[in-house]
C-alpha positions in Angstrom: -0.1 0.1 0.0 1.6 3.4 -0.8 1.8 6.1 1.7 -1.4 8.0 0.4 -3.5 4.7 0.9 -2.0 4.3 4.3 -2.6 7.7 5.5 -6.1 7.5 4.2 -6.8 4.4 6.1 -5.2 5.6 9.2 -7.6 8.5 9.0 -10.5 6.3 8.4 -9.5 4.0 11.5 -8.8 7.0 13.7 -12.4 8.4 13.1 -14.0 4.7 13.8 -11.9 4.7 16.9 -12.9 8.1 18.2 -16.7 7.2 17.4 -16.3 4.0 19.6 -14.4 5.9 22.4 -17.2 8.5 22.5 -19.9 5.8 22.6 -18.1 4.0 25.5 -17.7 7.5 27.5 -21.5 8.1 26.9 -22.4 4.6 28.3 -20.1 5.2 31.3 -22.0 8.6 31.9 -25.4 6.7 31.7 -24.2 3.9 34.1 -22.4 5.8 36.7 -25.8 7.5 38.3 -27.4 4.1 38.0 -24.8 2.4 40.0 -24.5 5.1 42.7 -28.3 4.8 43.4 -27.5 1.2 44.6 -27.2 0.2 48.3 -23.7 0.1 49.4 -23.3 -3.5 49.4 -24.5 -3.8 45.7 -22.4 -0.8 44.9 -19.2 -2.4 46.1 -20.3 -6.1 45.3 -21.5 -5.8 41.7 -21.1 -2.1 40.9 -17.2 -2.1 41.3 -16.9 -4.8 39.0 -19.1 -3.2 36.3 -17.1 0.0 36.7 -13.9 -1.8 36.5 -14.9 -3.6 33.4 -16.1 -0.2 31.8 -12.7 1.3 32.8 -10.9 -1.5 31.0 -13.1 -1.1 27.9 -12.3 2.5 27.9 -8.5 1.6 28.2 -8.6 -0.8 25.4 -10.7 1.7 23.2 -7.8 4.3 23.7 -5.2 1.4 23.0 -7.0 0.5 19.8 -6.8 4.2 18.7 -3.1 4.4 19.1 -1.8 0.9 18.4 -0.4 0.1 14.8 -1.6 -3.4 15.0 -5.3 -3.1 15.9 -6.6 -6.6 15.5 -5.6 -8.0 18.8 -6.7 -5.1 20.8 -10.0 -5.0 18.9 -10.6 -8.5 19.8 -9.7 -7.8 23.5 -12.1 -4.9 23.5 -14.9 -7.2 22.0 -14.3 -9.9 24.6 -14.6 -7.1 27.5 -17.7 -5.6 26.1 -19.2 -9.1 26.0 -18.1 -9.5 29.6 -19.8 -6.1 30.5 -23.0 -7.4 28.9 -22.9 -10.5 31.2 -22.3 -8.2 34.3 -25.4 -6.1 33.4 -27.5 -9.2 32.7 -26.5 -10.6 36.1 -27.1 -7.5 37.9 -30.7 -7.4 36.2 -31.3 -11.1 37.0 -30.5 -10.5 40.7 -32.7 -7.4 40.8 -29.7 -5.2 41.6 -30.5 -3.3 38.3 -34.0 -2.3 38.8 -36.3 -1.6 35.9 -36.4 -3.4 32.5 -36.1 0.1 30.8 -32.7 0.6 32.4 -31.6 -3.0 31.5 -32.7 -2.5 27.8 -30.9 0.9 27.4 -27.6 -0.3 29.1 -27.8 -3.4 26.9 -28.7 -1.5 23.8 -25.6 0.8 24.2 -23.2 -1.8 24.7 -24.8 -3.9 21.7 -24.2 -0.9 19.7 -20.5 -0.7 20.7 -20.2 -4.3 19.9 -21.7 -3.8 16.3 -19.2 -0.8 15.9 -16.4 -3.0 17.0 -17.4 -5.8 14.5 -17.5 -3.3 11.8 -14.2 -1.8 12.6 -12.7 -5.4 12.7 -14.2 -6.3 9.3 -12.8 -3.0 7.9 -9.5 -3.7 9.1 -9.7 -7.4 7.6 -10.9 -6.2 4.3 -8.1 -3.6 4.0 -5.6 -6.7 5.0 -7.0 -8.8 2.4 -6.9 -6.1 -0.3 -3.3 -5.4 0.6 -2.5 -9.1 0.3 -4.1 -9.7 -3.0 -2.1 -6.5 -4.2 1.1 -7.9 -3.1 0.4 -11.3 -4.6 -0.6 -9.6 -7.9 2.6 -7.9 -7.9 4.8 -11.0 -7.2 2.7 -12.7 -10.0 3.7 -9.9 -12.5 7.4 -9.9 -11.3 7.3 -13.9 -12.0 5.9 -13.3 -15.5 8.4 -10.7 -16.5 11.7 -11.8 -15.3 14.7 -9.4 -15.5 17.0 -11.9 -16.8 16.9 -14.9 -18.9 18.7 -18.2 -18.2 20.3 -19.9 -21.3 20.2 -23.5 -21.5 23.5 -25.4 -22.3 
């Protein structure tokens, strides 16, 4: 890939990472007041786990934005987001998170982030596949047009 193509993709990826980062921050702003209304025992037992998970999600989103090789960080981010969904479901099932509306909204936000992560992963895989195809075509052209000829004896 030429430098112009790399810069174009870097800008596209940076924009996607910023959108995901903003969605995560919005979800945290939504969740914090909910967790603060829980009883002290629930706040420290379940709320701390959920907040810690959301903090890790935020850290991974920042890492995705700045890392050169994004696939591993995106996979880690996706796994952590799924972990958060499990925590939220547990809190709802244990009746710590009260109200179906709160559960659905929190879950909707997390699922939206998950879909964005999946789309980001797909765009990176597609760019890699296009680069591999281009490299293979260039190698094939080089083989078809040798720079020297070997004479037989």
